[in-house]
N, C-alpha and C positions, 0 to 999 in steps of 0.2 A: 923676358924672352919675346921674340918676334914671331908672329904667325901670319899666314897668308892663305887666301883661298881664291881660286880662279877656275872657271870652266873653259877648257882650251879648245872646244869644238873640234876635237879629233885632229889637231894639228899634226901632220906627218913628222916623225922624229928627225928626219934629215932635211927638212925644208927650211927656207929662209924664215918663214913664220916661226917655227920652233926655236931657231937661233935667237930671234928678236925677243920672243917670249922669255926664254931663259936669261937673256940679258936683263930684262925688266925685273924678273924674279930675283936674280943675283943682287941687283942694286938695292932691293928691299932687305937683304941680309936676313932671311927668315931662319928660325930654328925649327919650325914646324910648318908644313905646307899641306893643304888639302887641294889636290887637283881633281877636277871632274871632267868626264869625257876626254880621257887622256890615253895616249899610247904609252905602255909601260916602258918601252925602249927610250922614251924621251927623258926619263927620270935621271937626275944627277946622282952621283954616289951618295949613299946614306942608308937609312933604315926604312924599309917600306912595309906598309900594310895594304894589301890589295883586296878589293871586293872580288866576288866571283865573276868569272868571265861570262856567265849566263845571266843576262838581265832581260831575258824574254824575247829578244830579237835574234836573228841569225848571228852566230858567234863569228867574229872577225879577229884574226890573230893579233894578240897584243893589246886589244882595246879593253879598257876598264872604265866603268862608270865612276868609280871613286878610288883614289890612292892617297893614303896619308904617308908623308915623308917626314923624317926627323933626323936631326944631326946625331941624336942619342938613341940607344936601343929602346925599343918599346917593351913595356911590361903590361900585364893584365889585359891581354889582347882579346877582343871580341869581334868576330867576323860574321856573326849571325844576327845579333841584336834581339829580334823577336820573330817567331815563326810566321807571324801575319804579314811581315814586310814583303812587298814585291822584291824579288831576288836581285842580287848583284848591285845593290845601291847603298851599302852600309859598311863602314869599318870603324873600329874604336880601339883605343889603347891609351896607356898612360905614359907621358913623357914630361920630365921636369916637375913631377908631382901633380900634374893636371891631367884629367881625363879628356882627351880630344875625341870628339864624335864627328866623323866625316860622313856627309850625306849627299845624295843626289836624288832629291824628291822628284817623282815622276811629273812631267809637264802635263798641261791640260789634255793633250790629245794622245797620251801614251796608250797604245793598243786600241785606238779608236778607228783611225783610217789606215794605219800601217800595223806591222807586227801581227798579233793574233786577231786583231779586229773584233774583239769580244768585250770591249769596254765602252762605257758612256764617257763623255767629257768630264774630266776631273775625277773619275772614279778611282783610279789607282793612286792619285794624289791624296785623296781623302783617306783611303785605306792605309797608305804609308804614314800619314800624320797620326792615325790612331795607334799604329805600332810604335812610332817614335815617342808618343806620349807615354806609353807603357815603359819603354826603355829608360827615358829620362826620369820618370818617377822612381824607378828602381835605383838608378844611379844616384839621384839626389838623396835617397834614403840612406845611402852610405856616407853622406857628408863629405864626398870627394869633390874638389873643385872641378868644374866642367866647362869646357869650351866646345860649343857646337858650331860647326862651320861647314860650308859647302854651298851647293846649288839648291836653294829653297824653291825656286820656280814660282815665287810670288813677290810682288812689290810690297814693302812695308814702310809706312802704313798703307792700308788698302786703297787702291785706285779704282779699278774696274772689275776685279775678279768677283765672283758671286760671294755674297756675305757668308754663306755656310762654308765655303771653301776657306775663306780667311779665318773664320771661327775655328775650323779644324786645325789650322796651323798655329793659331794663338793658343789653343788648348794644349797642343804638343809642347810649346815652349813655356808653359806655365812655370813660374819661378825663375826664369832666365830673363836677362835684359838683352834685347837685340841691339847691339852697339851700332849696327849699320842702318837702323831705321831712319828713313828720311834722306839718306845720302844719295847723291846723284852722280852720274857719269859725265863725261865731257859734253855730251849732247843734252844734258839736263834731264835724263831719264833716271828714275829711281832704280836702285840696284835690285837684282834678284839673287846674287851671290851674297851670303850674309855670314856674320859672326855674332854669336850670342853666348852669354856667360852667366853662371850662377853668381850669387852675391859674394862667394869666396874669392872671386877673380876681379881684379881691376883692369880695365881695358882702355886704351887710347888709340884712336884711328890715326895711322900714319900717312895713308894716301890711297888713291884709287889708281888701279892699273887700267889704262885705256884700251879700248877695243881696236885702236889703230896706232901704228908706230908714228914717230914724228915725220917720217918720209911718206906717210900715207898707206903703208903696207897694212893690209887687214890682218889682225892678230886673232881675234875671236869675236863671236856674236855676243859675248858677255864682257862686262867690265869686271875686273877683279878688285880685291881690297886687301890691304895689309895693316896690321896693328901691333902694338906692344901690349903684352899682358903680363900680369904677375899676381901671385897669391896675396890677398890682403892679410895683414898681420894683426 
């Protein structure tokens, strides 16, 4: 099966940006997609798991931090994860025998200079990583194949983020292989949208989705990535 993850930087659903984004996504022929910072009205027909509209900032109609899309119906759905997680940034469900965990880990300045303005740099990020570690440890204990994907808001391997921040993320993904580690976009910058899997899952990266279209149109401030995955026998 094919999976894809991409932060869409709130591309308006009826915009040229959105049309070009969906063309790129369609060309990758995904069975499962994790979109982050997405308008729900942009989603193609299929089966959706949506995060809460409340992610700590003023609610804007139709905006979701995370949506998981699948060609097939979802089972064993989890829209909470762990009560310690910052809200509105997590969805999880099983499709094709694999548990997909969609995340949008808070960026460095979440609620630092905007929003509630009650956080220090990286504070919400580290809190989220702690909650994610608990979730993934619980899921791994069930021996279910896992594919974690979404906006990690860190470059892997570490480049210039604080060591303790990187350590928090690496602790969260203990037991998973980050298949996108070291991958770069068209500009040579390491990705922050990632795909990670447990040993039950074999993964092969198919391509990077560029931040700009061939005609120069801005698509997103993130590069996306798509891959083929299947359960190991």
